C-alpha positions in Angstrom: 0.0 0.0 0.0 2.8 2.4 0.8 4.4 1.9 -2.7 1.0 2.5 -4.4 0.4 5.6 -2.4 3.9 6.9 -3.3 3.4 6.3 -7.0 0.1 8.1 -6.9 1.6 11.0 -5.0 4.5 11.3 -7.6 2.0 11.2 -10.5 -0.2 14.0 -9.0 2.9 16.1 -8.3 4.0 15.7 -12.0 0.6 16.9 -13.3 0.4 20.0 -11.0 4.0 21.1 -11.2 4.6 21.5 -14.9 7.7 23.3 -16.0 6.9 27.1 -16.2 9.7 29.6 -16.6 9.9 32.7 -14.5 9.5 35.2 -17.4 7.4 33.1 -19.7 4.2 34.6 -21.2 1.4 32.1 -20.7 -2.1 32.4 -22.2 -5.3 30.6 -21.1 -6.6 27.8 -23.3 -9.6 25.6 -22.9 -10.0 21.8 -23.4 -13.6 20.9 -22.9 -14.9 22.7 -19.8 -11.4 23.0 -18.2 -8.9 25.8 -18.6 -5.1 25.5 -18.6 -2.1 27.7 -19.7 0.0 27.5 -22.8 2.8 29.5 -24.3 2.5 31.7 -27.4 3.3 28.8 -29.7 0.5 26.6 -28.2 2.8 24.4 -26.1 0.9 23.3 -22.9 2.7 24.5 -19.8 -0.1 24.0 -17.3 -2.6 21.2 -18.1 -6.3 22.0 -17.8 -7.2 22.3 -14.1 -10.1 24.6 -13.5 -13.5 25.8 -14.8 -14.6 29.4 -14.8 -11.5 31.3 -16.0 -13.1 34.7 -17.0 -10.3 37.1 -17.4 -6.5 37.6 -17.3 -3.8 40.2 -17.6 -0.2 39.8 -18.6 2.2 42.4 -17.0 5.4 43.3 -18.9 8.4 43.4 -18.8 8.5 40.1 -16.8 5.3 38.8 -18.4 3.8 37.8 -15.0 0.2 36.7 -15.4 -2.8 37.2 -13.2 -5.7 34.9 -14.1 -9.3 35.4 -12.7 -11.4 32.4 -11.9 -15.0 32.6 -10.9 -16.2 29.3 -9.4 -19.2 28.6 -7.1 -20.0 32.3 -7.0 -16.6 33.3 -5.7 -13.6 35.0 -7.3 -10.0 33.8 -7.1 -6.9 35.2 -8.8 -3.9 32.9 -9.5 -0.5 33.4 -11.0 1.0 31.3 -13.8 2.3 28.7 -11.3 -1.3 28.4 -10.0 -0.4 30.1 -6.7 -3.5 31.7 -5.3 -3.0 35.5 -5.0 -6.6 36.1 -4.0 -8.5 33.1 -2.7 -12.3 32.6 -3.1 -13.3 36.2 -2.4 -17.1 36.8 -2.0 -17.3 39.2 -5.0 -19.4 39.5 -8.1 -16.5 40.5 -10.3 -13.1 42.3 -10.4 -11.3 44.5 -12.8 -7.5 44.0 -12.8 -4.8 46.2 -14.2 -1.4 45.5 -15.8 0.0 48.7 -14.4 -0.4 48.1 -10.6 -1.6 45.7 -8.0 -4.8 47.7 -7.5 -7.9 45.7 -8.3 -11.4 47.2 -8.5 -13.8 44.9 -6.8 -17.6 44.7 -7.2 -20.4 43.2 -5.1 -24.1 43.9 -5.1 -23.7 47.0 -7.2 -21.1 48.4 -4.8 -17.4 49.0 -5.4 -14.1 48.9 -3.6 -10.4 48.4 -4.1 -8.1 45.5 -3.4 -4.4 46.5 -3.2 -1.6 43.9 -3.2 -4.4 41.3 -2.9 -5.7 42.8 0.4 -8.8 44.9 1.0 -7.7 48.5 0.7 -11.1 50.2 0.3 -14.1 48.2 1.5 -16.6 47.2 -1.2 -19.3 49.5 0.1 -19.3 52.6 -2.1 -21.4 53.5 -5.1 -18.3 54.5 -7.1 -14.5 54.5 -6.7 -12.2 56.0 -9.2 -8.4 56.6 -9.4 -7.4 60.2 -9.4 -4.2 62.3 -9.1 -1.5 61.6 -6.5 -2.4 57.9 -6.4 -5.5 58.7 -4.5 -9.1 57.5 -4.8 -12.3 59.5 -5.1 -15.2 57.6 -3.5 -18.9 58.3 -3.7 -22.0 57.4 -1.7 -25.1 58.7 -3.2 -24.4 62.3 -4.3 -21.6 62.9 -1.8 -17.9 62.4 -2.5 -14.7 62.0 -0.5 -11.0 61.2 -1.0 -8.7 58.5 0.3 -5.0 58.9 -0.4 -2.3 56.3 -1.4 -1.8 55.3 2.3 -5.5 54.6 2.9 -5.9 57.9 4.9 -9.1 59.9 4.6 -8.0 63.3 3.1 -11.5 64.6 2.4 -14.6 63.3 4.2 -17.7 62.3 2.1 -19.4 65.6 2.3 -18.9 67.2 -1.1 -20.3 67.1 -4.6 -17.1 68.2 -6.4 -13.5 67.3 -5.7 -10.6 68.7 -7.8 -7.1 69.9 -7.4 -6.0 73.5 -7.9 -3.3 74.0 -10.4 -1.6 76.9 -8.7 -0.9 75.1 -5.5 0.4 72.0 -7.2 2.7 73.4 -9.8 5.6 73.9 -7.5 7.9 70.9 -8.1 9.9 71.6 -4.9 6.8 71.3 -2.7 6.3 67.9 -1.2 2.7 68.5 -0.4 -0.4 67.9 -2.6 -3.4 70.2 -2.5 -7.0 69.4 -3.1 -10.1 71.6 -3.3 -13.6 70.3 -2.4 -16.9 72.1 -3.1 -20.6 71.5 -2.1 -23.4 72.5 -4.5 -23.6 76.1 -3.3 -19.8 76.9 -3.2 -19.4 75.3 -6.6 -21.7 77.9 -8.3 -20.1 80.7 -6.2 -16.6 79.6 -7.3 -15.5 78.9 -3.7 -14.3 75.7 -2.0 -12.5 74.2 1.0 -8.8 73.5 0.7 -7.3 70.2 1.8 -3.6 69.2 2.0 -2.4 65.7 1.4 0.6 64.2 3.2 3.0 64.3 0.2 3.3 64.2 -3.5 3.5 60.7 -4.9 5.8 60.9 -7.9 6.2 57.8 -10.0 7.7 57.6 -13.5 5.9 55.6 -16.0 7.7 52.4 -17.1 9.1 52.1 -20.6 6.5 49.4 -21.4 3.5 51.7 -20.4 2.4 52.1 -24.0 3.0 48.5 -24.9 -0.1 46.7 -26.3 -2.1 44.9 -23.6 -2.8 41.2 -23.9 -6.2 40.6 -22.6 -8.8 38.2 -24.0 -10.1 34.7 -23.6 -9.6 33.0 -26.9 -12.3 30.8 -28.6 -11.9 28.0 -31.0 -12.8 28.2 -34.7 -15.8 26.0 -34.1 -17.0 28.2 -31.2 -16.7 31.3 -33.4 -18.6 29.6 -36.2 -21.3 28.6 -33.8 -21.5 32.1 -32.5 -21.9 33.6 -36.0 -24.6 31.0 -36.8 -26.4 32.0 -33.6 -26.2 35.7 -34.7 -27.8 34.8 -38.1 -30.5 32.8 -36.3 -31.3 35.8 -34.1 -31.4 38.2 -37.1 -33.7 35.9 -39.0 -36.0 35.7 -36.0 -36.0 39.2 -34.6 -34.4 41.7 -37.0 -31.2 43.5 -37.8 -28.4 43.3 -35.2 -27.2 46.8 -34.4 -24.5 46.1 -31.9 -23.1 43.4 -29.7 -21.4 43.8 -26.3 -20.5 40.9 -24.1 -23.8 39.1 -23.5 -26.2 41.7 -24.9 -27.3 42.3 -28.4 -29.2 45.3 -29.6 -31.7 44.6 -32.4 -33.5 46.9 -34.8 -36.9 45.2 -35.1 -39.8 45.8 -37.4 -41.3 48.0 -34.7 -38.8 49.7 -32.4 -35.7 48.2 -30.8 -35.0 45.2 -28.5 -32.3 43.9 -26.3 -31.5 40.2 -26.6 -29.7 38.5 -23.7 -27.5 35.6 -25.0 -27.5 33.8 -21.6 -31.4 33.9 -21.4 -31.9 33.2 -25.1 -34.6 35.8 -25.5 -35.5 39.5 -25.8 -35.5 41.0 -22.4 -36.4 44.6 -23.2 -38.3 46.4 -26.0 -38.9 50.0 -26.8 -40.2 52.3 -29.5 -37.2 54.5 -28.8 -33.8 53.9 -30.3 -31.6 51.9 -28.0 -27.8 52.2 -27.9 -25.3 50.4 -25.7 -24.1 53.0 -23.2 -21.6 51.5 -20.7 -21.1 48.9 -18.0 -22.3 50.1 -14.7 -20.7 48.1 -11.9 -21.4 44.8 -13.7 -24.9 45.9 -15.0 -25.7 46.6 -18.6 -26.8 50.2 -19.2 -28.5 51.5 -22.3 -28.9 54.9 -23.9 -32.5 55.7 -25.2 -33.0 58.3 -27.9 -36.3 59.7 -29.2 -37.1 63.0 -31.0 -33.7 64.5 -30.1 -34.0 63.6 -26.4 -32.0 61.1 -24.4 -32.7 58.9 -21.4 
């Protein structure tokens, strides 16, 4: 029994410890329902091991990969050696960047930030956006505040407009960073409240900043053909396809417009108004409506 167990252990180790080089660019590939990793020539480096790989980013110049897996309703992020960088977080989705370890996280239409794979800003805000000096503007309802690069509250959530005054920040010898915040009244009066950040965070952009990003999940030729045939079927049934974005298709029908959801296999919304894809809103599809020169 000991010999059999040892052989089994060695075989398992061989499967899950494939030879991956430190600076090797690895892309996801799918075999059946499972995803693995291969190099740019198609050579398998990590055999298929997981379902639910939904996104990835390759970071030059060392080509380190971050691969997003959604499984059983939870999000994990692994590297190219399958090491878990973020383990089974209770999130709806994440948006990763090739320029930093900051990850925008989404849950129940709320937003936060994960930095270096730890919670930096809790997922409890209506909006979080990166702004100057490596700081973050956060919003709850109509009120905004500011958190700096150290996680310190610089501006409380009490204002409708946050900006930085050029005059105070143009001095290269000053190690402080200045902000100005305004409520609705002071905005129209041209007034505001000044805030001073701890320091200026200066960081030069790396040489590879403008390099093309590698970010997609590839499909096979048969999958692409099946998708095109599905589009033709949808057009024959409902009308002309105007645009396609992720899982949503906007169709110009005989009367008005409709939105077809691929995952539901049906029209989920109709309108006499013209419908255009607008933008993703924290994981939700948002559409622009047009009629008689008006928008909604």
